[in-house]
N, C-alpha and C positions, 0 to 999 in steps of 0.2 A: 476612554470608552464613551463617555457622555457626549463628547464632541463628535465622535464618529456616528452615533445614533442621530444627532441633530443634522449632520450632513446627509445621511441617507434619507431622512424624513424630508429635508429640503429638496433633494433631487426628485423624490417621488412626487412631492407637491407640484413642483415646476413641470414635470412630465405630464401630470394629470391636467394641469391648467392649459398647457400647450395643446394637448389632444382635444380638449373641449373647444378651443377657439378654432382649430383647424377644421373640425367637423361641423361647426355651426352653419356654414354655408351650404352644406349638403342636405339640409332639411327642407329646402324649398320644394313645395309640391307642384306637380304639373297640373294646372287647373283646366287643361284641355281634355282631360280624360273623363270617362263616363261617371266617375265618382262625383264630378262637379257639374257636368253638362246635361245629365239625364233629367227628365221631368220630375222624377221622384228620386231623392238622394238620401243617403244616411247622414244624420247630423254629425257623425264622427268622420265622415268621408273615408270609410274603410276601403282598402284596395280591393277592386273587383265588385264593389257595390254600385247601385244605381239601376233604375228601371224606368220604363215608360208608363208603368202602372204602379199603384200603391202596393206595398208589400212589406216584407221584413228583411233586414240586412242579413245575408248569409254568414257574415263574419262575426258581428257583435250581437245580433238578435234585436237591435233597435228597430222601431217602426220607421219606414221611409217617410219623409215629409216632402211636400211640394217645394221645388227649388226656390220659387219666388217667395215662399213664406219664411225663409230663413233670413235673419238679420245678421249680416257678416261684419257689422260695424264693431270695431274694437279688436279684431284679429286679422292677420294678414294672409290672404290668398285670393 
């Protein structure tokens, strides 16, 4: 019984690890959308956010910031 539980745990662990690596490449954001190209953008880059004037993100409620004022050093997009 103990060996059977270990085998089940090992199978679940390997399945979880494989699913994480398979989906890792799907997380790349399209930086050509308005969340990234508008004059004012949400610091969280929420989908559907971005504006030509200052305001509040309709998704997360954070204040928009000017695109040029964000420092993107240290993260990839």
